[in-house]
C-alpha positions in Angstrom: -0.8 -65.3 30.2 -3.9 -63.8 29.0 -6.7 -66.1 27.8 -6.9 -66.4 24.0 -9.5 -67.8 21.6 -8.7 -71.4 20.7 -9.4 -73.5 17.8 -12.3 -75.4 19.5 -14.1 -72.1 20.3 -13.5 -70.8 16.8 -14.9 -74.0 15.3 -18.1 -73.7 17.6 -18.6 -70.2 16.5 -18.3 -70.8 12.9 -20.5 -73.8 13.2 -23.2 -71.8 15.1 -23.1 -69.2 12.3 -23.7 -71.8 9.7 -26.5 -73.4 11.7 -28.1 -69.9 12.1 -27.8 -69.2 8.4 -29.3 -72.4 7.4 -32.3 -71.9 9.7 -32.8 -68.5 7.8 -32.2 -70.4 4.4 -29.3 -68.1 3.7 -26.0 -69.2 2.2 -23.0 -67.4 3.9 -19.3 -67.6 4.5 -18.0 -67.2 8.0 -14.5 -66.6 9.2 -13.1 -66.5 12.8 -9.7 -65.1 13.5 -7.5 -64.7 16.7 -6.4 -61.4 18.1 -3.4 -61.1 15.6 -5.8 -61.7 12.6 -4.7 -65.2 11.8 -7.6 -67.4 10.7 -8.7 -70.1 13.0 -11.8 -71.4 11.5 -13.6 -70.9 8.1 -16.7 -72.2 6.3 -18.4 -71.4 3.0 -21.7 -73.0 2.8 -22.9 -74.6 -0.4 -24.2 -71.9 -2.6 -22.4 -69.1 -1.0 -20.5 -67.0 -3.4 -16.7 -66.9 -3.6 -16.8 -63.2 -3.0 -18.4 -63.8 0.3 -15.6 -66.0 1.3 -13.1 -63.2 0.8 -15.3 -60.6 2.4 -15.8 -62.6 5.5 -12.0 -62.9 5.9 -11.5 -59.1 5.3 -14.3 -58.3 7.7 -12.2 -60.2 10.4 -9.2 -58.1 9.6 -11.2 -54.9 9.9 -12.4 -55.8 13.3 -8.9 -56.6 14.5 -7.4 -53.3 13.1 -10.3 -51.2 14.5 -11.7 -53.1 17.4 -15.2 -52.1 16.2 -18.0 -53.9 14.5 -17.9 -53.5 10.8 -21.6 -52.3 10.9 -20.6 -49.5 13.3 -17.5 -48.6 11.3 -19.5 -48.4 8.1 -22.1 -46.0 9.7 -19.0 -43.8 10.9 -17.7 -43.8 7.4 -20.8 -42.9 5.9 -21.4 -39.9 8.4 -17.8 -38.8 7.7 -18.5 -38.8 3.9 -21.0 -35.9 4.4 -18.3 -33.6 5.8 -15.3 -35.1 3.6 -16.5 -36.8 0.4 -12.9 -37.3 -0.5 -12.7 -40.1 2.1 -14.6 -42.3 -0.4 -11.4 -42.5 -2.5 -9.3 -43.6 0.5 -11.8 -46.1 1.5 -11.9 -47.9 -1.9 -8.2 -47.9 -2.0 -7.8 -49.5 1.4 -8.3 -53.0 0.7 -7.8 -54.1 4.3 -10.9 -52.2 5.6 -14.4 -53.7 4.9 -17.1 -51.3 6.2 -20.1 -53.6 5.9 -21.9 -55.1 8.6 -21.1 -58.7 9.6 -17.7 -58.4 11.6 -17.9 -58.6 15.4 -15.1 -58.4 18.0 -14.7 -61.5 20.2 -13.9 -60.5 23.8 -12.5 -62.6 26.5 -12.3 -61.0 29.9 -13.2 -57.8 28.4 -10.3 -57.8 25.9 -10.2 -58.2 22.1 -9.4 -61.9 21.7 -10.4 -62.2 17.9 -13.1 -61.5 15.5 -16.0 -63.4 13.7 -17.2 -62.3 10.4 -20.2 -63.4 8.1 -20.7 -62.4 4.6 -23.4 -63.5 1.9 -26.6 -62.1 3.2 -27.5 -58.6 3.8 -25.2 -56.3 5.9 -27.7 -56.4 8.7 -28.4 -60.2 8.5 -24.7 -60.9 8.3 -24.2 -58.7 11.5 -27.0 -60.5 13.4 -25.6 -64.0 12.6 -22.1 -63.0 13.6 -23.4 -61.5 16.7 -25.6 -64.4 17.8 -22.4 -66.7 16.9 -20.1 -64.4 19.1 -22.6 -64.8 22.0 -21.2 -68.4 22.5 -18.3 -66.8 24.1 -20.5 -65.0 26.8 -18.4 -61.8 26.6 
């Protein structure tokens, strides 16, 4: 049996993201999902928007579907838009893809075990907070 992301790890990752955002005086939502995209842990800080909650969950799904960080995916999409502007219509129609920074793959033994996603700050801040929280896994 392959190792998987557990509830205790998911809670630690979410708690670390909240602590990190608090130190930066940011108000975020954070979601942690397993390799199938099922939500394991979630938190919306006091003062974080309701939209950030939905976006954080959407970012986890994007990571699970693509295996990429949402920041990298967004950059790829923007580069592709220069060559194929009609892709924009497909992107806004595809509600499952959130191409904004903040979603990070969680790896265990080199394989995708889940995702952590942060929303509520800037795209880069979301990415950095999620990346630091993901580092708790050491992979």
